[in-house]
N, C-alpha and C positions, 0 to 999 in steps of 0.2 A: 563610629562607633554606636551600638546597635544603643539603644534606650533601657532605662531598665526593666521600661512595657515588656518594649520585644524579646529584651533577654528572657523573662522571665515566662515569654508566653512561646518560645522556641525551646527552652530548657527546660518547662513543665515547674518550675522552683518558683513557690510564693518572690511574692516580689521582697521582702523584707530578708529572705533568705539571699536573694541576686546580690542586692545592697550589703548586706554584712559579708560577704564573697570578695563583693570590688573593696571595702575597705578593708580585710586581711589583705586583700593581693595589694595595694596601694600601699601598705606598711610592711610589707615583706621586699616591697621594692627598694623604699626607702633605708630599709635594715639593711638589706643587701649590698646596697649602691655604700652606705656609711662602712659597713664592715672590709670590703673592698678595696675602700678610701684609704682607713686606717690599715691596713696588712699592705698596700703600695705608698706611704707617705714619704718613707723616704727612699724612694725610688725605686724605676719596676727593675726587678734583676733578669730578666727576659721571660716574657709570658710562654706555657706551657699549657697545653690545651689536655684536658681531664680525660683520664683513661690509657692517655695516650705511653707508649713505650717510656719517654723523656721523663711523665710527670711517675709513671711506678718507680722508677731509676733513682729519683731525688728520696730524701731521709727524710724520715716520720715529719720531723720539725718544721720541716723547709716552708716558710710562709707560702710559696710559690702551689706546693701543694692544695691549703686550703684557696687559695685567690683561686684557683681552677676549678675547685669541687666549687665555690660561691659561682662563679662565671656558668658554669655548665649549670647549676641548680637555677639561677636566675634567668638563661635561655630557655629554661623550660617553661619555668615559671611563668613568660613573656607570653611564651607560646599557643600554652594552657587559655591562658587569659581570655585571649582574642579566639579562643576556638570555637564557640557560639556564632561568633561572625562570621568567621569563614566556613564554618556550615550552612550559613543560611546564604552567604556569596557563593558557595561550590553548587547547590540545592538550583537559586536562579539561574546558574551558569550552565547547569544540567538540562533548566527547565528549558532555558531558553535554546540549546543547542539541540533539544530534543522537538519544539516545537519548527524550530528549522528542518529537521530531518523529516519533521511529519508535511510540510511543506512540498520539498524535495519527492518526495514520495508521492504528495499527492499530486502533483503536476507530469510527475513520469505517470502516475495512474491515469491520469485524465487523460497523456495523449495515448494510450493503450486504450483507451475505451473511446475515444473518438477513429481507432484508424479500425477499431472489430465493427462501431458503429456504419464506418462507410462501407465496409463490407455486407455488413447485412443490409444497410440503404438501398444499395446495390440488388442483393439478393431479388430483396423485397418488388423493387422495380424490373426485374425479370419474369417477376411472378403476375406482374398487372398484364401483360400480355399474353395470358395463357387465361384461356376461357375458364368459367364456373361450371358447377354439373348444372347447373338453368340454364348458363347459355350453350351447352353441346345440347341438352333437349332442346332449347325452344330451336335450333339450329335446326333439328333434326325432325321438330316437328313441321319444321316451315317446307322442307322440302318435301313435294310432293312427287309421290312416282310416277312416270310416264309409263300412261296404255301403252303396252306390247302391239308395234304395226308392220304389218309386211307391205315394202314396196318392191315395184315394178323395177324387175330387173336386178334384184339381190334376191338373194336364196332365203327360205323358210327361216321364221326367227323360234328359238324354244322359249314355252311360255312358261313361266316362273309359278312354281307352285304345282306344276302340271308335268312330274317328270315323262319325260315320251312323246309328249306333244307337239307338234311346231304349228306355228300361225303362218299362211299362205294367203299370195295375194291373187286369187281366183276370178278373171270377168270384171275387178275393179271390187270386188265383195272381201274381206277380210274372212276368211275361214281354217278353222281348228282342226289337223289332223292327227292321227295317230303316228304319223311317219312323215318323214321328211321327203318322201315320195308321194310325186301326185299320181303315181299311177291311180286306174279305176275310179277319178274322178273325171267328171266330165268336164271337159276346156272349154 
């Protein structure tokens, strides 16, 4: 059972009001118990539930009507008397269930996040093999163009940047001519 201070805190009532309600509740319990004992002193004639068809069928003066009424009132009083404690118990149970659900959700979420991070890590490792812009520019700058050179036994070579001009090997010399044909050149 909650202490008077705990019940006052839960209900928002002052402690003296909580104490007075508990005292009244106990007095009502003792009175109802005494009344039921007095009404059933000469032996029970069979219990009847308050509000049932059997209870309605009893004559108004039948003491079993009053016993059923007192028992119903006492059941309600005892149910209401522990309400603050049941509310606290229910809140604690709900909080515990919520914490458990949050932990389960968090574990599920962590699993999903781990899978997604693995995909991202795989993708990032793949990016590591792709050269950056600076690396591509450096590689391009490191490549020196080869000089165009005509060789013996091969046809003339087109000269890049000079459309229509060809480099020939004539008498061991590299000669540029405006045609593939060597005609008119002394051999």
